[in-house]
C-alpha positions as CSV (number, residue, x, y, z in Angstrom):
1,M,0.0,0.0,0.0
2,I,1.1,3.5,-0.8
3,P,1.3,5.4,2.6
4,V,-1.3,8.1,3.2
5,S,1.5,10.7,3.6
6,V,2.6,9.9,0.0
7,L,-1.0,10.2,-1.3
8,N,-1.2,13.6,0.5
9,S,2.0,14.6,-1.4
10,I,0.4,13.7,-4.7
11,A,-2.8,15.6,-3.7
12,A,-0.6,18.6,-3.0
13,I,0.8,18.4,-6.6
14,V,-2.5,17.9,-8.5
15,G,-5.1,19.2,-6.0
16,T,-7.4,17.2,-3.8
17,E,-10.1,17.4,-6.5
18,N,-7.9,15.4,-8.8
19,L,-7.1,12.5,-6.5
20,F,-9.6,9.7,-6.0
21,A,-9.3,6.8,-3.6
22,S,-12.8,5.6,-2.7
23,A,-13.6,1.9,-3.0
24,E,-15.9,2.6,-6.0
25,D,-13.2,4.5,-7.8
26,K,-10.6,1.8,-7.2
27,I,-13.0,-0.9,-8.5
28,A,-13.8,1.1,-11.7
29,Y,-10.1,1.4,-12.5
30,S,-9.0,-2.1,-11.4
31,Y,-9.4,-3.6,-14.9
32,D,-9.3,-2.7,-18.6
33,G,-10.8,-4.5,-21.6
34,T,-8.8,-7.7,-20.9
35,P,-10.8,-10.5,-19.3
36,L,-9.6,-12.4,-16.2
37,L,-7.2,-9.6,-15.1
38,A,-7.9,-7.2,-12.3
39,T,-6.0,-5.5,-9.4
40,L,-7.1,-2.6,-7.2
41,P,-5.0,0.5,-7.5
42,D,-4.1,2.6,-4.4
43,A,-5.5,5.8,-6.0
44,I,-6.5,7.4,-9.3
45,V,-4.8,10.7,-10.2
46,R,-5.9,13.1,-12.9
47,P,-3.0,15.5,-13.7
48,T,-3.8,18.7,-15.5
49,T,-0.2,19.8,-16.7
50,K,2.9,18.0,-17.9
51,E,4.8,19.6,-15.0
52,Q,2.4,17.8,-12.6
53,I,3.1,14.5,-14.3
54,G,6.9,15.1,-14.0
55,Q,6.5,15.9,-10.3
56,I,4.5,12.7,-9.7
57,L,7.1,10.6,-11.4
58,K,9.9,12.2,-9.5
59,L,8.0,11.5,-6.3
60,A,7.5,7.9,-7.4
61,N,11.2,7.5,-7.7
62,Q,11.8,9.0,-4.3
63,K,9.0,7.2,-2.4
64,D,9.1,3.8,-4.3
65,F,5.6,3.5,-5.8
66,H,4.4,2.7,-9.3
67,V,2.6,4.7,-11.9
68,V,0.3,3.1,-14.5
69,P,-0.9,5.4,-17.3
70,R,-4.4,4.9,-18.6
71,G,-6.5,6.3,-21.4
72,A,-10.0,4.8,-22.1
73,G,-9.1,1.4,-20.7
74,T,-10.0,-0.4,-23.9
75,G,-6.8,-2.4,-24.1
76,L,-6.9,-6.1,-24.6
77,S,-3.6,-7.3,-23.2
78,G,-3.7,-5.9,-19.6
79,G,-1.6,-2.9,-20.4
80,S,-3.5,-0.5,-18.1
81,V,-4.3,-3.1,-15.4
82,P,-3.0,-1.8,-12.0
83,V,0.0,-3.4,-10.3
84,E,0.9,-3.6,-6.6
85,D,1.6,-0.2,-4.9
86,C,0.4,1.9,-7.8
87,I,-1.6,4.9,-8.8
88,I,-3.5,5.1,-12.0
89,L,-2.6,8.2,-14.0
90,D,-5.8,8.9,-15.8
91,M,-5.1,10.8,-19.1
92,S,-8.7,10.7,-20.5
93,R,-9.3,14.4,-19.9
94,W,-6.4,15.4,-22.0
95,N,-8.7,15.4,-25.0
96,R,-8.0,18.5,-27.1
97,I,-7.2,18.7,-30.7
98,L,-4.6,21.4,-30.4
99,E,-3.9,22.1,-34.1
100,I,-4.8,20.9,-37.6
101,D,-2.2,22.2,-40.0
102,R,-3.5,22.0,-43.5
103,E,-0.3,23.2,-45.1
104,N,1.9,20.6,-43.5
105,L,-0.8,17.9,-43.3
106,T,-0.3,17.3,-39.6
107,A,-2.3,17.5,-36.3
108,W,-1.1,18.1,-32.8
109,V,-3.4,16.3,-30.3
110,E,-3.5,15.5,-26.6
111,P,-3.4,11.8,-25.8
112,G,-7.0,11.6,-24.6
113,V,-8.5,12.5,-27.9
114,I,-11.0,9.9,-29.0
115,T,-9.8,8.4,-32.3
116,S,-13.1,8.7,-34.2
117,Q,-13.4,12.4,-33.1
118,L,-10.1,13.1,-34.8
119,H,-11.4,11.3,-37.9
120,Q,-14.5,13.6,-38.0
121,A,-12.5,16.7,-37.4
122,V,-10.0,16.2,-40.2
123,E,-12.4,14.7,-42.7
124,A,-14.5,17.9,-42.3
125,L,-11.5,19.6,-43.9
126,G,-11.0,17.0,-46.7
127,L,-8.2,15.3,-44.8
128,F,-7.8,11.7,-43.6
129,Y,-6.3,10.0,-40.6
130,P,-6.3,6.3,-41.6
131,P,-5.7,4.2,-38.4
132,D,-9.1,3.0,-37.3
133,P,-9.1,0.4,-34.5
134,G,-12.3,-1.5,-33.9
135,S,-12.8,0.5,-30.7
136,M,-12.2,3.8,-32.5
137,N,-15.4,5.3,-31.0
138,I,-14.1,5.0,-27.4
139,C,-10.3,4.4,-27.6
140,T,-7.8,7.3,-27.4
141,I,-4.9,8.4,-29.5
142,G,-2.5,8.0,-26.6
143,G,-3.5,4.4,-26.2
144,N,-3.3,3.8,-29.9
145,V,0.3,5.1,-29.9
146,A,1.2,3.1,-26.8
147,E,0.0,-0.1,-28.4
148,N,0.8,0.7,-32.0
149,S,-2.9,0.0,-32.8
150,G,-4.0,-1.3,-36.2
151,G,-7.5,-1.3,-37.7
152,L,-9.6,-2.2,-40.7
153,R,-7.7,0.0,-43.1
154,G,-4.3,-1.3,-42.1
155,L,-3.7,-3.3,-45.3
156,K,-3.4,-0.3,-47.5
157,Y,-2.6,2.5,-45.1
158,G,-0.5,0.9,-42.3
159,V,-0.9,1.2,-38.6
160,T,-0.5,3.9,-36.0
161,K,3.3,4.1,-36.2
162,N,3.1,5.1,-39.8
163,Y,1.3,8.3,-38.8
164,V,3.2,9.5,-35.8
165,M,5.7,12.3,-36.6
166,G,6.5,13.5,-33.1
167,M,5.6,13.6,-29.5
168,E,6.1,15.3,-26.2
169,V,6.9,12.7,-23.5
170,V,7.4,12.7,-19.7
171,L,10.2,10.2,-19.0
172,P,10.1,7.9,-15.9
173,D,12.5,10.2,-14.0
174,G,10.1,13.2,-14.6
175,A,12.1,14.9,-17.3
176,I,10.2,16.2,-20.3
177,I,11.4,15.8,-23.9
178,T,10.1,16.4,-27.4
179,C,11.1,14.1,-30.3
180,G,10.2,14.4,-34.0
181,G,8.5,17.2,-35.7
182,K,6.7,18.4,-38.8
183,T,9.7,18.0,-41.2
184,V,9.3,15.1,-43.6
185,K,13.0,14.2,-43.3
186,D,14.9,14.1,-40.0
187,V,17.7,11.8,-39.1
188,A,19.3,13.9,-36.3
189,G,20.3,11.5,-33.5
190,Y,18.6,8.3,-32.4
191,N,14.9,7.8,-33.5
192,L,13.5,8.1,-30.0
193,K,10.0,8.6,-31.4
194,D,9.8,5.0,-32.7
195,L,11.2,3.7,-29.4
196,F,8.1,5.1,-27.5
197,I,5.6,3.9,-30.1
198,G,4.3,0.5,-29.0
199,S,6.2,0.6,-25.7
200,E,2.9,0.1,-23.8
201,G,3.3,2.8,-21.3
202,T,6.6,1.4,-19.9
203,L,9.0,4.0,-21.1
204,G,7.2,7.4,-21.0
205,I,3.9,9.2,-20.8
206,F,2.7,11.1,-23.8
207,T,1.4,14.6,-23.3
208,K,1.2,15.7,-27.0
209,I,1.3,13.7,-30.2
210,L,2.0,15.0,-33.7
211,L,0.2,13.0,-36.4
212,K,0.5,12.8,-40.1
213,L,-2.6,13.4,-42.2
214,I,-3.2,12.6,-45.9
215,P,-5.8,13.8,-48.4
216,K,-9.2,12.1,-48.0
217,P,-9.8,9.5,-50.8
218,E,-12.2,10.7,-53.4
219,T,-14.5,7.7,-53.3
220,S,-14.7,4.1,-52.2
221,R,-16.6,0.9,-53.0
222,T,-17.6,-1.7,-50.4
223,M,-18.6,-5.3,-51.1
224,V,-19.2,-8.5,-49.2
225,A,-18.4,-12.0,-50.5
226,Y,-19.9,-15.2,-49.0
227,F,-18.0,-18.5,-48.9
228,A,-18.7,-22.1,-48.0
229,S,-15.1,-22.7,-47.1
230,Q,-12.7,-20.8,-44.9
231,Q,-9.8,-22.1,-47.1
232,D,-11.5,-20.5,-50.2
233,A,-11.8,-17.2,-48.3
234,G,-8.1,-17.4,-47.3
235,K,-7.0,-18.1,-50.9
236,T,-9.1,-15.2,-52.1
237,V,-7.1,-12.8,-50.0
238,S,-3.8,-14.1,-51.5
239,A,-5.3,-13.9,-55.0
240,I,-6.4,-10.3,-54.6
241,I,-2.8,-9.3,-53.5
242,A,-1.4,-11.3,-56.4
243,E,-3.4,-9.2,-58.7
244,R,-1.4,-6.2,-57.4
245,I,-4.5,-4.7,-55.8
246,I,-4.3,-3.3,-52.3
247,P,-7.8,-2.8,-50.9
248,C,-8.1,-0.5,-47.9
249,T,-10.1,-3.2,-46.1
250,V,-10.2,-7.0,-46.3
251,E,-12.0,-8.3,-43.2
252,F,-12.9,-11.9,-42.4
253,L,-15.9,-13.2,-40.3
254,D,-16.5,-16.9,-39.6
255,N,-19.9,-18.5,-39.2
256,T,-19.9,-18.2,-35.4
257,T,-19.2,-14.4,-35.7
258,I,-21.7,-14.0,-38.5
259,R,-24.5,-15.5,-36.5
260,C,-23.7,-13.4,-33.5
261,V,-23.4,-10.2,-35.6
262,E,-26.7,-10.9,-37.3
263,A,-28.5,-11.5,-34.1
264,F,-27.1,-8.3,-32.7
265,A,-27.2,-5.9,-35.7
266,K,-29.9,-7.5,-37.9
267,I,-28.6,-6.3,-41.2
268,G,-29.6,-9.3,-43.3
269,L,-26.4,-11.4,-43.3
270,P,-27.0,-15.1,-44.2
271,T,-26.3,-17.3,-41.3
272,D,-25.9,-20.6,-43.2
273,I,-22.6,-19.7,-44.9
274,E,-19.2,-20.7,-43.5
275,C,-17.6,-17.3,-43.6
276,L,-17.5,-13.9,-45.4
277,L,-15.0,-11.3,-46.6
278,L,-15.8,-7.6,-46.2
279,L,-13.8,-5.7,-48.8
280,E,-13.4,-2.0,-49.7
281,V,-11.3,-0.2,-52.3
282,D,-10.8,3.5,-52.3
283,G,-9.1,6.3,-54.3
284,H,-9.8,8.0,-57.7
285,P,-13.3,7.0,-59.1
286,S,-12.0,5.4,-62.2
287,V,-9.4,3.3,-60.4
288,V,-12.0,2.3,-57.7
289,E,-14.4,1.0,-60.3
290,E,-11.7,-1.0,-62.1
291,E,-10.3,-2.5,-58.8
292,A,-13.7,-3.3,-57.4
293,A,-14.5,-5.3,-60.6
294,K,-11.1,-7.2,-60.2
295,V,-11.7,-7.9,-56.5
296,A,-15.2,-9.3,-57.3
297,A,-13.8,-11.5,-60.0
298,C,-11.1,-12.8,-57.6
299,C,-13.8,-13.8,-55.2
300,T,-15.9,-15.5,-57.8
301,R,-12.8,-17.4,-59.1
302,N,-12.2,-18.7,-55.6
303,N,-15.7,-20.1,-55.2
304,A,-17.5,-17.3,-53.5
305,S,-21.2,-18.2,-53.6
306,S,-22.2,-14.6,-53.9
307,V,-20.6,-11.1,-54.1
308,I,-22.7,-8.2,-53.2
309,V,-21.6,-4.6,-53.8
310,A,-23.0,-1.9,-51.5
311,K,-25.4,0.2,-53.6
312,D,-24.8,3.4,-51.6
313,A,-22.8,4.9,-48.7
314,D,-25.5,4.0,-46.2
315,E,-25.4,0.3,-47.1
316,A,-21.6,0.4,-47.1
317,M,-21.7,1.9,-43.6
318,R,-24.1,-0.8,-42.4
319,L,-21.7,-3.5,-43.6
320,K,-18.7,-1.9,-41.9
321,T,-20.6,-1.3,-38.8
322,A,-21.5,-5.0,-38.7
323,R,-17.8,-5.8,-38.8
324,R,-17.0,-3.3,-36.1
325,S,-19.7,-4.8,-33.9
326,A,-18.2,-8.3,-34.1
327,F,-16.6,-8.2,-30.6
328,S,-19.7,-6.7,-29.0
329,A,-21.9,-9.3,-30.8
330,L,-19.8,-12.2,-29.7
331,A,-19.6,-10.8,-26.1
332,R,-23.4,-11.2,-25.8
333,T,-23.2,-14.9,-26.2
334,K,-21.5,-16.0,-22.9
335,P,-20.5,-14.2,-19.7
336,T,-16.7,-14.1,-20.6
337,T,-15.3,-13.2,-24.0
338,I,-11.5,-13.7,-24.5
339,L,-10.5,-11.7,-27.6
340,E,-7.1,-12.7,-28.8
341,D,-4.8,-11.5,-31.6
342,I,-2.3,-13.3,-33.8
343,T,-0.8,-12.5,-37.1
344,V,0.6,-14.7,-39.9
345,P,1.9,-14.0,-43.4
346,R,-1.0,-13.5,-45.8
347,S,-0.1,-16.7,-47.6
348,E,-0.7,-18.7,-44.4
349,I,-4.1,-17.3,-43.5
350,A,-6.0,-20.4,-44.8
351,A,-3.6,-22.7,-42.8
352,M,-4.1,-20.6,-39.7
353,L,-7.8,-20.6,-40.0
354,A,-7.8,-24.4,-40.3
355,A,-5.6,-24.7,-37.3
356,I,-7.8,-22.5,-35.1
357,S,-10.8,-24.6,-36.1
358,A,-9.0,-27.9,-35.3
359,I,-7.7,-26.5,-31.9
360,S,-11.2,-25.3,-31.0
361,K,-12.5,-28.8,-31.5
362,K,-9.6,-30.4,-29.8
363,Y,-10.1,-28.5,-26.5
364,N,-13.9,-28.4,-26.9
365,V,-14.1,-24.6,-26.6
366,Q,-16.3,-22.2,-28.7
367,I,-14.1,-19.9,-30.8
368,G,-15.4,-17.3,-33.2
369,T,-12.8,-15.9,-35.5
370,F,-12.8,-12.5,-37.3
371,G,-10.1,-10.1,-38.2
372,H,-8.0,-8.2,-40.7
373,A,-7.4,-10.9,-43.2
374,G,-5.7,-8.5,-45.6
375,D,-2.7,-8.1,-43.3
376,G,-2.9,-11.6,-41.8
377,N,-4.2,-10.4,-38.4
378,L,-6.8,-12.7,-37.0
379,H,-8.8,-12.5,-33.7
380,P,-9.8,-15.9,-32.5
381,T,-12.3,-15.1,-29.8
382,C,-13.3,-17.7,-27.1
383,L,-16.8,-17.5,-25.7
384,T,-16.7,-18.9,-22.2
385,D,-17.6,-18.3,-18.6
386,E,-14.8,-17.4,-16.1
387,R,-16.8,-19.2,-13.3
388,D,-16.2,-22.5,-15.1
389,H,-12.6,-23.0,-14.2
390,E,-12.2,-26.2,-16.1
391,E,-13.4,-24.6,-19.3
392,I,-11.1,-21.6,-18.7
393,A,-8.1,-24.0,-18.3
394,R,-9.0,-25.6,-21.7
395,A,-9.3,-22.2,-23.3
396,E,-5.8,-21.3,-22.0
397,K,-4.4,-24.5,-23.5
398,A,-6.1,-23.8,-26.8
399,Y,-4.7,-20.3,-27.0
400,E,-1.2,-21.5,-26.1
401,E,-1.4,-23.9,-29.0
402,I,-2.8,-21.2,-31.3
403,F,0.2,-18.9,-30.4
404,H,2.7,-21.7,-31.1
405,E,1.0,-22.4,-34.5
406,A,1.1,-18.8,-35.5
407,V,4.8,-18.6,-34.8
408,R,5.4,-21.9,-36.6
409,L,3.8,-20.4,-39.7
410,G,6.1,-17.4,-39.6
411,G,3.8,-15.2,-37.6
412,T,3.6,-13.5,-34.2
413,I,1.6,-13.7,-31.0
414,T,0.2,-10.2,-31.4
415,G,-0.4,-7.8,-34.3
416,E,-2.0,-4.9,-32.6
417,H,-3.2,-5.6,-29.0
418,G,0.2,-5.6,-27.5
419,T,2.0,-8.0,-25.1
420,G,1.1,-6.4,-21.7
421,L,0.4,-8.8,-18.9
422,A,-1.6,-11.3,-20.9
423,K,1.1,-12.5,-23.3
424,K,4.4,-11.7,-21.8
425,K,5.1,-15.4,-21.0
426,F,4.9,-16.1,-24.8
427,L,7.1,-13.2,-26.0
428,H,10.2,-15.4,-26.2
429,L,8.5,-17.5,-28.9
430,V,8.8,-14.5,-31.3
431,T,11.8,-12.6,-30.1
432,G,14.0,-15.1,-28.3
433,Y,15.4,-14.5,-24.8
434,T,18.4,-12.5,-25.9
435,A,16.2,-9.8,-27.4
436,I,14.1,-9.7,-24.2
437,D,17.3,-9.0,-22.3
438,S,18.0,-6.2,-24.7
439,M,14.5,-4.7,-24.0
440,R,15.2,-5.0,-20.3
441,T,18.5,-3.0,-20.8
442,I,16.5,-0.2,-22.5
443,K,13.9,-0.2,-19.7
444,R,16.6,0.0,-17.0
445,A,18.4,2.8,-18.8
446,L,15.2,5.0,-18.9
447,D,13.5,3.7,-15.7
448,P,16.1,2.3,-13.3
449,N,13.7,2.2,-10.4
450,N,11.0,0.5,-12.5
451,V,8.3,3.0,-11.5
452,L,6.4,3.2,-14.8
453,N,4.0,0.4,-15.7
454,P,6.2,-2.3,-14.3
455,G,5.7,-6.0,-15.2
456,K,4.1,-5.2,-18.6
457,V,5.6,-6.7,-21.8
458,F,8.3,-8.6,-19.7
459,D,9.3,-9.1,-16.1
460,A,12.1,-6.8,-14.7
461,A,14.3,-9.8,-13.9
């Protein structure tokens, strides 16, 4: 427990109105979007200036307590779950878009800006911020950068790291630095910016983030293709890429997910098909028409039973909303929903889908799979009940086998959710132990007292 005298010192820094330590507050901040992980913090702190954050971190080093940064708490690897002797640093109120620079195609934002709100603000000016995590209506930019989040448009446009140009960061010792900037080219010194992206809140706390914007695509075409075989859907993805077409979206939903989505959203999806692909191409109108026709032909050649092109923007939005609701729809089925995240090379998607299906049957657990098939990122989602300890044990064994299979196929244990608490015991499968030791060296150099989000990604020792 953090002593009351230390909590009083924190209150003196931020004001008593910005420190919360009631039982209700602690419970509300004891977990994030990750199931089966929860710990009570000692207090929740809402700083209002970067100087306050620096003072809190200096105090943490002096008084030996931990600081866990948190945005919206939508993370799925336990990155913002409290640890022993910690305060939660709640950054959700840092939610201002500070500048949209149309000449340099950039935006300065605070870390608590909701991702979809940034989308709306820049698109109103004819600009575009492509990263679009499934939780974009509630997740924050700071969390996106901390986890290097992906999204539905990742195949064509990349992920969060491809759009971060700079940041202001409070280091674990309380010092404040700025790295990166609006220049397109900059190779002065080490690329610290990229070190912080994806560091899961273990190396620094973002107070401002500079994002790259691009012109908004002129038009788009959305379609859905139905398949009787997951292998045919997987082969279709490879066939589209082989045609040298890069859609902005290629999303996969299996039958379990389709049935849950249809029960939830009621948009008219057939529930007797094995799986579907949701596809979208965007760009110049003439290119979009040509590419849409080629994508539809690829689907047909690979045994799609039907290919339906959205007739207008409203229908396209309904189809995309159905995909974005996959997690919510699945979560209605059973009390506990374990949403996982693995990535394989695109050429191995069919093999990975077959493996997930076989593993699900082997351990007798219900798994619905959806994800970003265009970039090989799949989300096998187990529908279970944490009160059934025997079933949870089987689910854990199933996931362990799924992670090993993904790595065997040349993939990784996480493509966008991060390592956090949930997956750190599997990190060596991808990186090896020597690389983890190198990560520890970097962590110790910046955070020798291990005050900032300790125990996430890897253990200190």
